[in-house]
N, C-alpha and C positions, 0 to 999 in steps of 0.2 A: 147165613140165611136169616132174614128178619121175620119175626112173628109179632103181629099186632093184636092185642087183646083189649076188649072194652071192659071198663070197671065202673061200678056205681058205688058211691059213698053212702053212708047212713043218711045223709041229708038229701040224697037223690041226685047229686051232681055226677055227671058222667065224665069219664076221662079215658084216655087211650094210652096203654103201656106198650112200649116197643122193646123187644128183646132181640139182640143180634148175636148169633153164634156162628163163628167162622173158624174152621179147623186151624189149629196152630195159634189162635189168638184168644185172649180172655173174653168171657161174655160181658157185654155192656148193655145197659138199658136206660130208658128215659121215659118220662110220662108227659103227656100233652093234653090240653083241653079239647083240641080239635083233631079229628082223624086225619084231615088234610095235612096238618103240621106234622103229625106222627109219620105219615107216609113220606113226606119230603125229607124229614130228618133221617129216616131209615135208608132211603135211596142214596142220599149224599154220604152218610156214614159208612154204608157198605162199600161204596166206591172208594172212599178215602182209605178204608182198611185194606182193601185189595191192592191199592196202589202205594201202600206204605206211608200214607200221610197222617192218618188219624192219631196214632199214638205219639208221633212226633209233635203234633199240635197239642195233645194233652200234656206232654212233658214240658213244652214251651210255656204252658200256662202255670206250671207248678214251680219251675226253676227261675230264680232271679239271676241277673247278670253277675252279681257278686259270687254266687255259687258256681257259676260256670267258669269265672275267672280263676277261682281256687282250683277247680278241676284241671283247667288248661295249664296253670303254672306247675301243677304236680306231675302232669304226664304228657302235655302237648308241646313242650318247648325243647325237647331233647335234641332236635335237629339244628337248633340255633347255635352259632359259634359264640355269640355274645348276647345272652338273653336280657342283660341288664336294662338296655334301652326299652325293650318291649315291656318289661316289668314296670318301669317308670310310667310308660304311656297307659298301661292298664290300670295302674293305681289312680290315675286321673279319672278314667272312665268309671271305676268303681265308686269314686267319691261323687261323681256327677249323676250316675245312673245305676248304681249298684243295687238299689231296691226295686228296679224295674224288672218285670217278668219278661222273658224272652219274647213271648207272643206280642208284647206291647212295645217292643223296641223297634221303632220305625226309622227310616232314613231321615224323616223330618226332624225327629228329636235329636238325632246325631248332628244334623246340619245346624241346628240351633246351638249346640255345644261347640261346634267347629267355629261358628261366627264369634262366640265368646273367646275362643282360643286366639283368634286373629287380632284381638284388641291389644295383646301384649306379646304375641309371638308372630313369627313370619308365616307366610303362606306355606312355605316348605315344611316348617315344623308342624303346622296344623295338618298338612297332608300325611305326615308320618304318624301322627296320633290316630288319625282315622284308619290308616293302613294297618296299624296294630290291632285295632278293634275289629276290622274286617277279617284279619287273619284268625282271630279268636272265633268269630261267628262262622267262618268257613270250616274250622275244626269242629264246631258244634253241629254243623249241618252234615258234613261229609264223613267225619270219623265217628262221632258220637250219635249221629242221627237224632239230634234233639230239635232240629229245625228242618223244614222242607227245603229251604234255601237260605242263602245269606242275603239279608235285606239291604246290605250296603253295596252289593256287587255292581250296581249301576250308578253309584255316586261318581260324578266327575271330579277330578282333582282341581284344586285352585291353581291359578296360573302362578308359576314360580319364576323368580328372576334367574338370569343366567348364573350358573354355579360360581361362587366366589372363590378367589384364590388368595387367601390371607396367609402370608408367610412371615417367618421370623426375620427381622433385620439382624445384622451382626451383633449389635449392642443387645438386642433382646435375647438372642441365642446365648450369648455369654452370661447374661444375667440369669437366664433360666437354668443353665447347667450349674452355676454357682448356688442357686437356691436349692436345687436338688441335692447337691453335695452337703449343704448345710442342714438339711432336714434329717436329723439323726434318727428320729422315730420311724422314718420310712426310707431306709437305705435302698430299697428297691427302685426308687424313683430315678436314680442316676442311670442304671442300665436300661430301664424302661424307656426313658426319654431319649437316650442316645440311640437305642435301637430304632425308635420311631423316626428320628431325624436322619439317620444314615441309611436306613433300609426302606423307609416308606411303608413298613408293615402296618396292617390294620390293628386297631386296639385289641380286638378279639384274638387275632393271630398271635400277638405278643403275650397276652395273658394266658393263652392256652398252650404255650410252649412247654415242652418237657425236656429234661436233660438229654434224653435219647435223640432229640431233634437237633442237637448242637454237634457239629463236626469240627472240632478244633483243628484237626490235622489239615483238612481241606479249607478251613476258614469259611464255613458256610452254614446256613440254617436250612433245614428241610421242613417245609410246610406241607404236611401230608394231605390236608383237606381244607383248601382255601375256600373263600366265599363262592367262587365259581365252580367249586367241586373238583378242582385239579390240584395236582402236586406240583410244587415249584421249589427251586433252590434259590436262596437269597444270600448274597455275599455278606460275610461278617468280617469287617476290617476296621482298622483305625481305633478311635476311642471307644466304639461300641464293643469291639473284640476285647480291648483291655478291661473294660468295665465288666464284661461277662466272665473273663478269666478271674478277676478279683472276686466277683460274686460267687464263683465256683468253689472258692476256698471254704465256704460255709454250706456247700450243697450236701444233701443227704446221700447215703450210700445207694439208695434205690435209683437206678437210672431212669425209671419211668416216672419219677416224681416231677411235679410242676416246677418250673423255674421260679415262678412267683406265686407261691401258695398264700392262702389267707393267713393273716397274723393271729387269727383267733385260735386259741389253744384247742387242740383236738379236731381242727377243721382243715387240715392240710390238703384234703382232697378237693377243696374249693379254691377258686382263683382269688388272688389278691384283690381287695376292694379298692379300686383306683380313685374313685371320685373325690373322696375327702382329701387324700394326699395331693391330688392334682390341683384342687382349689387352693391348698396351702402354698404350693410352689408358684402357682400363677400370681397369687397375691404378693408373695415375697419378691417375685421378679418384676412386679409392676406391669404385668401383661393385661391388656384390655381387649375386648372383642376377639378373643382367641380361644379356640376349642382344641381338645386333644387331637381331633381329626385333622386340624390344620398343620400338625407336624408332618402328616403324610403329604400335604400340599407343599410344605417346605422342602421335604426330601426330593420330591419330583422337580421342583423349581431349581434346587441346587444341581440336580443331575443335568437339567436342560442348560443351565448357565455354564456348566463345565464340559459341554461338548457331547452329551448323550443325545441320540436321536429319539424321535417319538416311539419307534418300535422298541428300542432298548428300555425306555422309561416304562412302557406298557408291560414289558416282560418282567422287569424288576418289581413293579407294583402289583402285578398279577391281574392285569386287565386283558380280556380276550380280544378286544379290538381297540382301535386307535381313538374312537370317539371320546372316551373319557379323558384322554391326555391331550386333546387338541387345544385345551385352554393354556397349555404351556408352549404352544408352537411359536409364539412371538419371542420366547426366550432362546430358541434354537437358531434364530436368524443369523447371528454372528458366526455360529458354527457352520451353518450351511454356506455362508459366504466364503469362509476360510477353506472349506472343502472344495468348492468350485474353483477358487483361486489356485489351490495346489494342483488340481487337475489341469487347469489351463496352462500353468507354468510347465508342468510335466510334458504336455503335448505340444504346446506352441512356443515354449521358451519364455523368457522374462516378459512381463507385461509392460506396455508403454506407460 
């Protein structure tokens, strides 16, 4: 309930003081020179308090983006399989807009930063940076109620090119594996890279593996909680199996321990920090324009070129539908031709 009181100063100037008391909320007040302004503010503020907007707006005026990023990193990213990329994106936003109060963070300011991003990054990358900031602001609005809504929710993505399919040539593959084996300070890189090439597992899936997930008897890996939220089994064979067996000779007794824990002393509960080691092996192998995720494309391409169908590739890589593996369809043409040929011979006899 709003109460408006008139006040007169010693100089004779008149003002109007508004006090709003609503059960369950702290009392707030403001002073105006005109009664009309006082009445308008009281009506709007009462409405905002009753609808839950007022204190959100007040908080958004006090908190900077930098403060909210720290809060989000501490408690809002637990659901992410691999938070490293999002942390990298948010570090950029903190550098650009960290001192900005949430109430002043508009879509226009973000679009200006996105335009700067595209000067040395692709549209796809710029879209990912904005998506990370949008996820933070959705957290601030929905979970922490620091904002009435996410100001970026209506930003349209930049047009992205068709997904690339950069794969390792045989020469590049051999060089990469040799580089991993020669990197003595990071022996983890050999089993990590071989897993990526032979199974197509995502970076986060590999780095979150625990010894309990490895079934040496059945020669498979169990991914309990993949990106799409489902459990799947991944075959563990060939050089990847050999590398993991060799790696297991220095494994801890605890079966729940990470396969690839951090090398930092006393930090074994955290994942191995891949980026620096990956840059070293890439440089040593002479790889250019190649990301760790391209090992997943390489695995899928190898599967397609060696007779796997699109459904099989999707199952192994953990895709729910075929849309994500259609880029490999041209590699399965020979396999489909051979399949139809075998069927025709079986039904009609030798072909002319």
